[in-house]
Each structure stands twice: as C-alpha cells, then as structure tokens.
N, C-alpha and C positions, 0 to 999 in steps of 0.2 A: 337458652332457648325457652320461650314461653310455653308453659304446659297447657294442653288442650284436652278436653274430655271427648268421649265418643260422639256426643250430640254435636259439639262444635266441629269435630272432624268430618262428621257426616254432612253438615251444612257446607263445609269447604269443598267436599267431594262433589256435591250437587252443583256447585258453581264453577268447577274447574274441569272443563271437558277433556283436557289433556290427561288428567289423572284417571278419568273414567275409561280411558282407552284400554286399560288393562282389566276392566271388570266393573261391576256395579259399585255403588257407594258402600253398600254393606259388605261387599267383598273386601274393599279397602280397609274398612273398620276391622274386619277379622284379621287381615294380614298385619295391621299395625298393632292392634290392641290384644289380639288373641280371641279365641272363641268364647262367647258368653251366651247366656240364656236369660234374657231380660223378661221373657214371658212367664218364667217359672215363678211360683209363689212360695214364700217361706214365712211361716208364723212361728215366732219364738215367744214363749211365755216365761217370764222371769218371776218366780215366786220366792221372794227373799226368805232365806233361812229354812226352807222346807227340808225336813230331815228324812233320809232314806229309810232309817229303821222304823219311824212312825208311818211312813208311806206304806211300807211292806205290811205292817200290822193291819192298817185300816183298809188296804186293798183286799187282803185275805178275809177280813170281816165283812166285806161288801159295802163299805162306806164310800169307796172311791171307784165307782164303776168306769168312769172315763179313763182314769189312769190305768186301770187294769186292761181296758180295751186297747189303749195305746201300747202298752207293754206287749200284748199279744200280737199287735200289728208289726212291731219292730223290736225295740230294745229298751231295757231299763238297767241302769247301773249306778252305783255311787260315783260321784264326780269329785276328783281331787281339787281341793280349794286352794286359795292362795296361802302364803306364809308371810305374816300371820293371817289367820282366817277372819279378817275384818272386812266389812262390806266395801269400803273404798279401795282396798287392796285387790280383793277378788274381782270386783266388777271392772276395775282398770285392767286386770289381766285379760278379762273377756273382751273388753273394748279394743285392746291393742294387740292381743295375741302375744304379749310379752309379760315377764314377771316384773317385780318392782325395780330391778336393776335396769330395765328398759324404759319403764314409764315414770319412775321417780316417786311413786306414792307408796309409803311404807307404813302409814298409820293414819288414824283420824287427825292427829295433831303432830306437829314436828317442833323441834326446838330451834331457836336462833342460837347457833353455837357461840356467838360473840357475847351474849348476855344471859343465856340459858332460859330465856323467856319463851312461852308457847306461842306458836303461830299456826294458822291453818295449813294443813298439808294439801288442801284441795284447791283453794283459790286465794288470790292476792288482790287487794284493793290498792290501786295506785292513785294517789290524790293529785289534783292539779298542781303543776310545778310553778305556775305564775298566777298571782292573784293581785287584785286591786283593792286597797282599803279605803273605805269612805265612812268616817265616823265609827260606829260599832259594827259595821258590816264589812264582809270580805267577799269579793266577787271573783270567781275563777276566770282567768283569761286563757287558760289552756285546759283542755278536757282531761278529766281523770278517766280511769277505766278499771274494770274488774277482769282479772286474767286467770284462766284455768291453768293450774300448775301441772296437770298430767301431760307427760311427753308422749311422743309417738302419734301415729295416725289412727283415728277411729275407723272401725270397719265400714261404717256407712259413708265415710269420706272416700274410701276406696271404691265402694259401690257406685258412688256418684261419678267417679272418673270414668266408669264404664256405662254410665247412663242408666243405671239400675235404681229405680226409686226405692226409698226406704222411709218409714215412719218410725221414730224412736220415742216411745212414750215413757217418760219418767225414769230412764235408766240412771242409776247412781253414778257419781263421779263425772257427770257432764254438766257441771255448773262452773262458770257460765258455759252455755252450749258452745262446743267447738265450731269453728266456721264451716258452714255447709249450706247448700240450697235445699237439702232434705228437710222434711218436717220433723223437728225434734222439740221436746219440752223437757226442761231439767227436772231432776228428781232429788235424791238424797244429796246433801250438802247445800241445797238452796236455802238461804237464810230467811228469817222473817224480816220485817221492815226495819228492825233495829240492828240488823246485821248479825244476829245471834242464831243459834240453832232452835230458838223458841223460848220466849219469855212471856208468860201469861200475867194477868193482873187479877188480884183477888181482893175484894172489898168486904170488910167485916167489922162488926162491933165486938167480936170475940177477942178480948184483951190478951188472952194467953198466946195468941198467934202473932201479935204485932211485932215482937222483937225477934222472931225467927229468921235465921239466915238461910234462905232457901235458894238453891241454885235453880234457875229456870222460872222463878216466880217473884213478883213484886207484891208484897202484902201492904195494903193500905188500911189504916184505921179510919173508920167513918162513924158518924153519929146520926141517929134518927131523931130529928127535931120536927115536931108537928107532922109526923108521918111522911117526912121528906128527907132524902139523903142528897147531899151535895158532894160531888167527887170530881176528880180529874183523871184523864187518861193520857199517859205520856206516850209520845211517838218518837220518831228518830231524832237524833241530834240535828240542830239547826246549823248546818255547815256554813251558812251565810254570815253568822255572827261569830265574832272573834273568840268569845268564851265558849262557843258551841253548846248552849243550853239545850235541854230536851224541848221539843215542840210539845204543846199541851192543848188538850181539848177539854173544856168543862162539860159536865153532864149532870142530870138530876134523875133521881128515882122517886116516884110518888107511890107510897105504899097504901093499899086499901086497908082501912082500919078494921074491917071485918073479915073479908075474904082473903084467901092465900094467893093474891095477885098483886102485881105492881106494874106501873107504867114507867118506861125509861124514855127520856128525852135527851137526844144527843145530836147536835147539829140539826139537819132537816129530818131526822128520824124520830118518830114517836110510835112506840109499840108496847103492847101489853104481854106480859109473861105470867104464867101460873108458876107456882113453886114446883120445881122439877122439870121445867120446860126450857128447851133451847130456842133461841131466835134463829132466823135465817141469817145469811150474810148481810152485814151492814158496811156500806162503803163510806169511809171517812176521809176527810181532807185535812191534813196537818199543815198549818201555816208556817211558811218560811220567811218570805218577804211579801210585801203587799201584792206583788204581781206573780207570786209563785207559791205553790203548795205541793205536797206529796200525797198521793192517794194510797190508801191501804184498806184491807178488809178484815173484819173480825166478827165473831158471833158471841152472844151473851147467854149465860146459863144462870137462872135464878135458883140458887140452891136452898135458901131459907130466908124467911122474913121475921119469923118469931120462933123462939124467944130472942135468938140472935139474927142479925142480918148478914147474909153471905151471898155475894154475887161474884161469879167467875166470868172473866173476859178472856177469850182465847188469845194466843199470840197473834199479833197483827201481821197478817200475810201480805205479801206483795199482791197488788191488784192486777189480775191478768189482763184487764182491759186497758190498763195504763201502768205497766210495771216500772218501778223506780230503778230496777236493775235488770239486766238481760236475762230472760228465762226461756226464750224459744228462738228457733230458726224456722223460717224467717220470723221477723218480729211480729208479723201479722198472724202467725199460727196461734199464739196464746190468745190473741184478741178474737180469732175465729172461734176457738173453743168457748170463750166467755160469751160470745154472742149466741151460740147455740145452747149452752148449758147454764149460763149465768155465772156469777162468781164461784170460784172453787179453790180448794186448798192448793197453794203453791209451795208452802214450806216443805223442805225436803223430808222430814219425819213428821207427818201430819198429825198423828195421834199424840196427845199431850201426855206422854208417859211420865214426865217429871211431875205434873200435877197429881197424877195417881200415886206416884212414889211418895209425894209429900202430903198425901191425904187431903188434898184440895178437891179432888174428884175421887169418888169411890169406884169400885170395879164396874158397877152397872152404868155409872155416868161415863166412865172412860169408854166402855163398849158402845154406848149410844153415840158418842162422838166418833169413834172409829167406824161405826156403821155408816155414818154420814160420809166419811171418806170412801168407804167401800161402794156405796151407791153412786157417788160421783165417778169413781174409777170404772165401774162396770158400764155405766152409761156411755162413757167416752170410748171404752173398748168396743161396745156395740157399734158406735158411730164409725170408728176406724175400720173395724172388721167388715162392715157393710160396703165400704168403698175400696177395699183391697182387690185389685184386679191383676196386679203383677208386682214383682219385687218383694220387699221384705217388710213385715210388721213385727216390731218388738214391743211387748206390753209388759209392764212391771207392776207388781203388787207388793205393797209394804206391810199390809196387815198380817200376813203370815209370820213375819219377823217380829213385829211389835207385840203381838198377842202372846207369842212364845216367851219373849223376855218377861212379860208382866204376869203370866199365869202358869209358869212352869212349876211353881211350888205345889200347885194342886195335883200334879202328877207324881210328885217326888216326896215319898213318905220320910225320906232322910233330910229333907230341907229343914233348917232351923225354924222356919215359920210355918211348917205344915200344920194345918188345922183340919181335922176330919170333917167338921161341920161345913166349913167353907169349901173344902174339896168336893163335898157332895154336890154343892151348888155349881161349882165352876170347873169340875174335872173334864167336861166335854168342850170347853171353850176353844182349846187348840184344835181338837178334832173337827169342830164345827167350821173353823176358818179353812181347814184343809178341804172340807166338803164344798165350801164356796169356791175354792180354787178349782175343784173338780167340775163344777158347773160352768166355770169360765172355759175350761178345756173342752167341755162338751160343745160349747158354742163354736169354738175354733174347728173342731172335728166335723161339725155339721156344715160349716162353710167350705171346708176343704174338698177339692176333687182328688182323684187318684194321683195326680202329679204334684199336689201340694205337699211340701215337707213341713211337718209340725215337730217342734222341739219344746220340751219343758226343761228348764234349768233352775237350779238354785245356787247361790254363791257359797253356801256352807250349810251345815246342819246345826244341831243344838246339843247342849250339855247342861246338866244342873250347875248352878252357881251357889254352892253351899258355904264356901269359905273364901275370905278375902286375904290376899297375900300382899303385905306391905314391902315392896321390893326395896325401897330406899331405906326402910328400917333394917331390913336384912343386910344391906350394904354397910350401914353404920355398925351393926352388931358384929360384923365380920371385919371391921377395921379398914373398909375401903372408902368410907365417907366420914367426915368429921364435922361436928357442929360447933359454932362459935360459943353458944351458951347452951350446954347440954340440959340445964334445968328448964329451958324453954321448949324442949322437944315436944312437937305436936302442935305448937301454937302458930307457927308461921307457914305460909304457902310460898310457892315459887322459889324455893331454896334460899329464902331471905335470911335463914340462920346458918347457912353453910359456910364453912371455912374452906374456900377453894384451894388455898395454898397447901392444904393437907388432905384433899379429897382426890382419890384416884378414879372413882367411877360414880355414875349416877343413873337412876332409872327415869325414863321419860316416855310418856305415851302409854298405851295399853299393853304393849309387849316388848318395848325397846329398852336396852341397857347400853349406855355409852361409856367409853373410857374418856376421862378428862385429859384429852391429848394436847400436848404442847404444840402450839402453832395452829391448831384447829379450833379449840375452845378458847374463849376469851381469857380464861385464867388457867389454861391447861398446865399440867405438871408432868405427865407421863410422856416420855420420848417415843416417837413413832419408831417402828422397827422391832428389834428383838424384845425390848422392854415391854412394849405394848402387846406384842403377840404372846409373850409368856403370861402376862396379866390376863388377857382375854381367855386363854385356855384354863388358867387357874380358877377364874371366877365361874366359867361355864361348868367346870368339873364340880366345884363346890355347890353350885345351884342344883345340879342333878343329884347330889348326895344329900341335900337338905331333906329332913324328915319332919313331918308334923307330929309332935309328941302326942297329940290328942287322938289321932286316927292311925298313926303308923304308916301313913301314905306319903309319897314324895309329891309335894306341890308342883315341882317342875319336872315334867316327864322328859323334856329334851331342851337343852340350851343350844340353839342353832347359831353357828358362826356365819355372819353375813357373806363372807367370801365363798362359803360352801353352798349357799342356797340361791344366790342371785347371779345373774349375768347381764351385762350391758353397761352402758356408759355412766350410769348413776349409782353404781354399787358403793362408791365412796361416800354417798349421802345416807347410806343405810345405818341403822343402829349396829354397833359392833357385835352385840348378842341379841338374838330374838328369843324371848322366853316362851317356850311352848308348855303351857300349863297342863296339868293332869286333869282328868275328869273330876268335876266337883270344885275345882279351884279356879280362881281368876285374880287378876290384879285388883287391888282395892281401888275405891274411888278417890282416895287421898293421894296415893303414891304417884299417879301420872303427872300431877301438877306440883311436885316437889315438896310434899309434906312428909312428916316423919312421926306417925302414931307410935305409941309406946310399944305395942305388941306387933310381932311379925305376922301372925296369923290370927284372924278374928272371924267369928260367925258373920255370915251375911244375913242381915235381918230385913233387908229391903224387899219390896214387892218385885223389884227387878231380880228375879230368881232363876232365870235361865240365861245362858250366854254361849258364846262361840269363840271368844278370844283365847283359845287354848292351842294345844298342839294340833296341827292340821289333820293328822290321821284320826283324831277323835271325832271330828265334825265334818266329814265329807258332805258335799251337796248332792243333788240328784240330777240325773240326765235321762230323759225319755226322748225317743225319736221314733217316728213311724218308718224306720228303715233299719236294716241290720248294720251293726258297726263292726269294725275290724280290730277292736282291742277290748280287754277286760278292765283296763285301768285308765280311762280317759281323764284328762285334766281340763279345768275350766278354760285355760288358754288354748286348748286344742279346738274348741268350738269355733273360734275365729277363723282359722284357715279352713275349717269344714264349711263354714258359710261361703267363703270365697270359692271353694272348689265346686260347690253346688251350682254356682253361677258361672263356672268355667274360668275362674280367675286364679292365676298362680299366686301363692302367698309371697309377700315381700321377704327379702332375705333376713330382715331383722326379727321376724316372727319366730319364736322358739317352739311354738306348738306345731302339731301335725294333724292333718285331716283324719277324722275317725270314720268317715263314710267312703 
C-alpha cells in the first residue's frame, strides 16, 4: 500500500464525498492518523557540549539570566548522553529515539573489517558504476551519490507524515540530509569541497614550517620576488581525468613595499588586506573540463608580510548557492539562505581548530574566525525565528563545543599546558560563549507565547583532557597485539606494521576496541563464541584494572560490553568493547588510526585540552524545558518521543526512549 501523509489524505477526503459522509475531512484525518496539534510551536535549541556543572555555576553567578528564568518556568536537569558520548552518536540518538544498536552510528569513524582501514561512519560516497573513457578523460554514464549511513527515521520525517512543519538547522549526523520536504540544512559531518573535515592552505616563507606533517593543513613554501608572491590553490580532485589530479587555481599577492598591506588577485577577485585582516567570502571556480567546473567558497587571512610572509586560506567550503554535494532539503533551501545572507560556512565543524592546534592561527585569530561563524548563525536564527508560526524549529550552535575543546586548559590548573598569564587572558572565553547562548535563548523566549514549548539540549558535557591513552600500545604491551617489526614501533599508521596472524584485538576510533574475529575480520584468528566471549571479558577486566603510575588513577573508568549497552538490529556492527575513559583521560590522537607510540600514557600538550569521549556518566548534557518533567534522569533519546507526544503522535515501536512530559 502506498503511504500518504495527512495533507495528502485531507486532499483525498475533500474530493471523495462518500468518505465525508461520516464527518469532516479533519475528522477523517484524526480517525486515521490520530490526534495531532499542528498549530503548536516547539523551539529546540541545541547548544553542543554545554556542560550542566558550568551552567549551574554561571546561572547562580548571574551570567545566564535566560537559562535561570527558563529553569524557574519549568525544569532543568542533566541529560544522559550517548555511549560513547561522541557528537555523531548522541545526536543520532536524539534524531531517531534509538541508541547506536538501532541507528548504526558508533563513532566518528568506523573500520572496514576486511582490511582494517578507516571509513566514515556518517556518510558513504558511491561513485558512478559506468564510465566512458575518451583520451585522458573519464565521463560518468551513471550517477554517483552520497548516502547517509544513519539508520532509522528522523523525527522531522515523522512530523512530516502528520503534516507538521519543521525547520532543522545544522543538526549533526544529517549529512547528506535525509529525504524530506521539511526545511533542513546539514551540520556536523558535512565535508569541505575536498571531501575532508577541513583542510586549510598556509603560504609562508618561513622555512622551518615547510616540512611539517600537519593534519588538516597544507603548507606551501613561497618566495617574495619583487614584492610579489606567486602561488597555487588546490581544489577537489578532477574526477573527469583518469589519474584524478587536483584541480588548481593560480593566484598572486602584491605586497606594499612600505605599508603592512597586500593585494590578492585570484580569478575575478582583487582585494586588499591589511596584516591581521580577514577577507569576506570569495567564490572560486575550480576547472574540471572545458564545459564544467565546481564552485567553492573560502576566505583569506593575511597573518604577516614582514619579516616572513604568512597567508592563511580557510578550508574551501561547499558553495551554498551551488553546492557540489547535497546539503539541504529542499535543494532550494541552501540557495534561499545564501540569497538572503550571502555565502556562509557550510563545513560541518566551521571553526578551524586544526589551524589553531598547529599554531597556524593563534587564539585571537581563531576566535575572530569563530565569531564570523557565530554572527552568521545568529542572523539565520533570527530569520527562522521570525517566520515560525507553527510546528518545530530546531537550531544548533557549534561554537559552544569548539571553544571548550580549544580553551579548556585556561580553566584547568592541572592541565599540562596551563599558563597563568594566558589563563588570565582567556579564562572567560568559555563563559562568554555560554552568555552568547543565553542571548539566543532570550530571543526564543521573547518570541514564544504561553503555548510555545521551549527546550534547550546539549549532546554531552565536558571534561579536562590532560593525558592521552594509547590503547593499541596497551594491547601490544599486554600481548593482545603483535608487530611485525617491533623496532619500527610508532613509525607506521593504519596497522601497517601489524602481524594479524598473532593479534587478538585492536583499538579503532575514539572509544572502540575490537576482537580480531575469525570470519568477520579479514585476517581474524579468534573464534566466535566461547573463545571470543572469554577474551572480551578478560580484556575489559584488565582495562579497568589498568593504573596510571604517574597519577595513581585508572585511565579506564568502565569498559562497556556492546551487548550490554545497545539494542537493535545493528548491535553486531558495534565495537566489542567501548572504552569509557576516566576524567582527565582520553584516547590519544595516534591510537584511533592504528599507530603504536612507545608509551601507553603521555601528557596531552595540544591546545585541544577539553573533551567528552569518556565514560558517559562523567559528561552528561543539559536539558531545560518550560514545562515540568516526570523524571529525574532523562536520556537524550527520550527527547524524541517527547517531541512526538507534544504534537499528539504516538512513538514508533522501535524507539527505546519515553516521553518526559
């Protein structure tokens, strides 16, 4: 039977007199679909990473008056996050009302069990299956696609079935956007034009930086000749050519010999920047074949011209006016926003934290960039809030998360990189972004009438990230993993030095640990059944017994077994063990991609000094609502059936959460 929504059924009722004999068209809708209240308004503010402990402190100190007012109107409580408490996992819980066993998202990245290589957990790019070769060119004869790997139905798809309008702004785990007629624009997991999470370009005469291997950045050596710099900006691969070279745009920089200014000429753009100044967005066209190019947008920051030349170019974002990949539903929604506001950040994590971590941007420069993001997002929120007359508006803010990651050390005197002088300058950075969120909440409260329901949620809280745990090194030292050449330990990524014929387990992703299972992994050796179960329990027990000799603390608070924490059809895709790190600890940056540093535990000296990929009980999120709730321990996946109940819709049987109102 073909599925129809409320609007379609209503139209059928209006044209079928025999059906109307039993009542009005709306009566029929109620009988068939159940009672709904489409005139009701619901505003949900998603402030990523907002921590309940900090919220309480700053509410009581008077810095968050809107949050305090909302608490007095209704309820405020910590919100149980996902397991692990990673954004793609937790937001997928919220979107579907199911845990990872139901929606299939377990980490930022997942492994291909056949070859142990990393692949995205969020989206899959499927290339054209048929091509035509002419000379050095290759033309697709069948269309490729990008597929969202989250399973289950998004709550706004359910609202659509009941003819309840929804606008979903930048929610994570919705790339590419799931099929719907609702207005949605993708958020976290949306790549840059290169298909990555964000790769900037940095042009410099500073020779000490040229050979650095920096994730998330391409360092280009340039020369100043006659006060002029010649450079190239690489774009996406040219898929039309058989060897798939990068597309390239030439550009020039003309340096004023006296003043701290330069003129940049790239394609049809010519603009002048002072040292320390950002450009606005520049739309660029990357050539593919004579009849086709790909559009992207980026901005430029002139960091220095003397004595060294330093120019930063942001990751190339998808152009919302002409996106190379799907970023909105309908397709016209991104173009509508671009028409109103001009080009805007489309990359899922807009602030370039990697550039700050690699000292390409300092703290002030990063904050100035993230302030650009904030201004764009607030303007779009004002736009959507002004036209909300019924249904649901979801609005998401990334800056609360990114600034906590990058500035947490200024709140943490036990951080290995704590500097009192720098802390004096930046200790209020996190509080200030919470105050910006408070202003956004105030706008929502002013818009709301007494029937409007307002919720504020975060997917997790935050914890200090002081020490890095090399999980694969721990497995090696405990004889669960064997290297081919032990003397090369730490030199190879992606398990390239692993002897799989003698390795029983491996760590992958930010919290996952897998058994090298026979018949599941490409070179598995552990038999499923009793042998595997005994090994899982043995490793989990030893992980929880592990003690950091430097601190006397246990790095792993709890080693969770997948079968104990997930339910649904995709449990078999989960890591066998989910490592729940203790406060202060997190997986190292090396371990998730199959590297084996020498030491099991090392100090974290990165500016990325706050995190949340720990045991869920350490980092609950927040839940505010201007109504009383019926539980003291709500879960993030409870909010989904709560939304449906507000509109008079029964939750689907597969949803594991329960309404809290």
